[in-house]
Steps between C-alpha positions, in 0.01 A plus 500: 500500500199565724201649316445751782784673686423702814683828554549656847424849367271743682561829319433617145856636469720234662877530526656169396849363473634359174452137607130552573447681170671220308292233674172682435589562135596136449172381651277750317661457158509125552121492516421533870236718663652735758262520797528788747258413783621789719442771241141630496376787290336713768195696394485865605216657693183493292624234258331204669179612327650391169499136612161454341407373150261794453795715387531289183315639200346161421682461168869444572623219724750730671540866583821620338726801507712595200692820564242725663202343328277264698285251309234247593379694806195700593456786748509876533807687375626533860443131570675396181793728583533338843480152348764594240723634779480165683588302188773748411658465842514124452664553160772712662554244779522212252759685291704581811486138616616351171776759465628430853477121485662481157713810438597393150134541400467855633609696187272289281180484702224601257172498685197391305146478630433499875178326597269471799293184502192538723309216335532133605775315314251249360131493411482718190384321183799497264630291211755229571775721352422775752443263793783587738399214729685280246877466523668730249785739426417853393522602135336793320315428171505861379828619655804302384798547731775302321633350823457797732423378851170542686569555870206539736469617859185403691368588845199353681300777673199286595347634825321175592792261538444339159818375329577536133517140384721395210604177342865511394600249235808329364811684372462689174746280312313181593169650388651630176661166416163335551301725267747625238461190278131590457564854380542591135758751384395844384405510133684729254337843505287421808653771718457765231138399440411518869655845519322619183166383644575681831481171691841589644649840580841399362627200303468174693828311539520123503569526873166678551330241280637215712414669830140553393469140386655371823249709694214351299624141492541488876160655569323275251649176638273402788705191582804724535303738719399218732810282513812701416742576788355787701458634851247722671635823648303725735607863521348630821382861543797729550718289270679636193644271233701536179540276198567495129152419376636414154697217663311378808212265426225643719125492549284724720261284700358737760523827685380857472653846534850508357734758350731412209780678318630386162860590414656435159871424500736457205726197489799727558375568854514136609761347725484175298361529146536124447209436737253718307219335301650628173831327571324181610282486189797571273687209661202270460429594138860554388427829323482874562147606586501877545714622209 
């Protein structure tokens, strides 16, 4: 399967036939990035001013909206309200897009944080674990999800013609087979201890343990970063793209000014549960991982 699949979609609420829906679901859940080069997120009058790093508060990497609360931004109350309205409109568009492209998801779409990223993708001093210029899959150290999927919708709103540059790596199963032999099993009582120490917000499953270790093993292996199968993808301004970031090996190499919506989906929403990382890891290890 191609790592990037282009969709001829130019509206945030497309009407699709069953064959198109099935093809898009098969590609997305199989580990492809869905690229929509004809679907820009158009800024409203007065919103171009927000394409400037000065709106960041200097502490957080991104400006985020959770419910009606905006975080990581600076400005007057009126300015922050206008910025929140822009991000909120993208959240609504992203939800409509996912629900229209993949109708089976619609009843389950649980929107998490929506973010606006006015800072350059690279250049901030970070540890190797937080270096998103290294190929990785997403996993949350403090928020175990027990196999729940992490779907993300991105849109490049750069006003200067600058693409968002990614590296997209090998299929999840190939990466997992490479690194799983290096990863220890969870120790008895480890999940309970992490929860008691407030390291995690709920008990960590063995699935979450493996996903975190896969994230770290891949980022720490510089030979893998240099020489594993990978391709550069350039998402030009006006392009929207969708992927399961817990499955697609990806690295952000360049770009500035992007909007992103995270959507959590239960396994029951999927068209093909056998393609999910949980199912793949259970096949590779031969044991249940999220019980």
